[in-house]
C-alpha angles and dihedrals in degrees: 000000000000118000114237125207093199134082130183132221124203120205130197116245094262091064123075107217093198092054090048091049091049092049092048089051090052092050091046091053092048089054095044101255108138137171114257102202144009129040094324097049113143092014127103110288120212090193092054089047093052091046090052090051091050091049091052095246090123125043119206125213128190118231115239121248 
C-alpha cells in the first residue's frame, strides 16, 4: 500500500469549505504555523496547524454556551 500525505474533508451544504480553510489559515498564521514551500509558502498553513494539534502542541478548548 502506498502512503498518502493527503486527507480529505467533506462538509455539509451549510458549511463553506473555502471560508473554513481561510479561517484555519488565519489561525495558523496567528499561532506561527506557516507553509514552507509552494504557492502558500510563508502564509498560514491549515495543514501545519492540524499537524500541531495532532502532535499535542496545541490544546483546543470549547467555548461555553
